[in-house]
N, C-alpha and C positions, 0 to 999 in steps of 0.2 A: 620757824616751822615751815617746811616745804609743802607745796600743794601740787596737785595734778595740773598739767598744762597740756595743751595741744599746740601744734605749731603749723605754720603755713610757709611754704616756699614759693616765692613768686619768681618766675623765669622772665628774663628780658634779653634783648639782643645785646651783643657786645658793645661796650662804650669806648673801648681802647682807640685812641686817636680820633675820636669823633668830634667834629666841630661843635661848639656850644649851641649853635642855632640849627642843628640838624633836627629832623622830626623826632617826636617823642615815641616811646614804646607804648603800644596799645595792648591791653590785656586780652588773652585768648583762653584756651581750654584749661581745665583743672583736673587733677587726679591726686589720690593719696599715695604716700610712699614712706619708707624709713631710710635713714642715713646712718651708715656704720663705717667705722674705720677698718683698716686691714686686719686688726686684731679681733674684729667682731663686736666691738663695743659701740653703743648707741650714743649719738649726740643728744645732750640734755643740759638743763640748767636747774638749779635749786632757787626758786623765787619765792620770797615771802610776800604776804599781802601788801605791805607798805613799800616794797622795794621799787626804786626807779631804775635800777640796773643790778646786774648779777654776773658772776663768773659763768663760764660755759665749760663743760667737760664731756668726756666719753665715759659711759658706765656699762658694765655687763648687763645682759638682758635680765638676769635674776635680780639685779639691784637697780632696775630702772625707776622704781618708785622713789620719789613722788612724781617723776616725769612720765608722760605718755609719749611714746616715740613715733607716733604717726604724724606725718606732715602733709599738708595740702600743697601741691605744686601747681601753680598757675603760670601758663606760658604767656609771654609777651611777644608781639610781632613788630618788626621794623624792616630789616632787610634780610634777604635769603642767604647772603654770602658771609655772614659773621657767626661766630660761635655763640651759644646761649650764655646768658648770665642769670644768676639766681639770687634772690633776696630771701632770707630765711626768717620767718617770724613765728613767735610762740604766743598762743592765747592762754591767758590765766585769768579766770573770773572776770570776763568781759573786757580785759585789758590786753593790748597787743604789745609784745616785746620783739624787737628786731635784732638779729645778730649783726654786730658791728665790729670793725677793726678798732682796737683801743690804741690810741696814739702813745700811751705810756709804754715804756720799754723797761725790762729788768736789766740787771748788771751785764747779761750776755747779749743785750740789744734784741731780745726776742719779745714780740708783742703778743700778749694774751688777747683772746677775743672776749667780748662781753655781750650781754643783751641789754638793750635800753628800751624803756617804756616809750613807745611812739608808733603810731600807725604808719604804714606805707602810704605814699600818695594814692588817692582813690582811683584816679583815671590814668595818669601819665607819670613817667619818670623822666626828669630832665637832667642835663649836665654831662660833662666829659669824664669826671672822676667822681666816685661815690663810695663812701665808707661802708655801705650795707649791701652792695652788689658783689657777686663773685662770678668771674668768667668760668664756665663749666666746659671742660674738654673731655670727651668720651675716649676712654682707653680700651674698653672692650664692652661686652653686652651691658653690664650694670656697673662698671667701674669707671670713676671719674676723678679728675683733678679739679680743684676749686681755687682759682687765683683771685685774691681781693682786687676789686676795681678802684682802689683808692690811689693808684699811681705808684705804689712802692713795690709792686711785682712780687708779693709774697703769697704763699700757698697755705690753705687750711691744713693743719697738721695737729699733732699732740705730743706731749711730753710723757715721760715714764709715769708721772703722777696722774696722767690722763687729762690734764688741762688742755683745752683747745687753744691752739696758738696759730699765729701767722709766721711762716718760716721762709727764709731766703734759701733757694735750692739751686745749685749749679746745673745739675742734670735731673730734671724733675721726674722723668719716667723711671729713674733708678731708685728714687727715694720712696719706699712703700708706705712710709708714715703719712705721705700726702695723697695716697690713693683711697678714695671713699666709694663705698657701694651705695647706690641709690636704687632701692627696690620698690616697684609699684605694688601696692596691696590690693 
């Protein structure tokens, strides 16, 4: 049985190539937003009360139940010359689930994304690579590419079945399945 959820997106400074002893990201301002793929479907997950993890997919607006497609985006500050990174979390009945890269691969070596029950660090995020952060590159006013910061250089995308996946792309700006709209509410 699925239930309604809210999610939270925490922004942080880019970790790519960062030495492990570099300063941590400090939380900044917050706002609410929605995340959609190029087809207009919303990022969501069907989580039951007892689940520790679940699959992630994109669904049409009319079928977004049981998910609530509003996210809280909190910015983190570190340096001014690096692109933003985002961590996406979902709140379900007082529990936090964060969007993570799933190290399991299918026969085509494509990794699906999952949500795992776990809070983000309360004050700081440390480390050079991270399975729950995504580098966020702005393509136009509300259009972004989200590259996982786990060191494998794959981008948030989706399959025909609407499952959220991480995808290796040769020319990222030409692959519209990797273009996500993040709209402030």
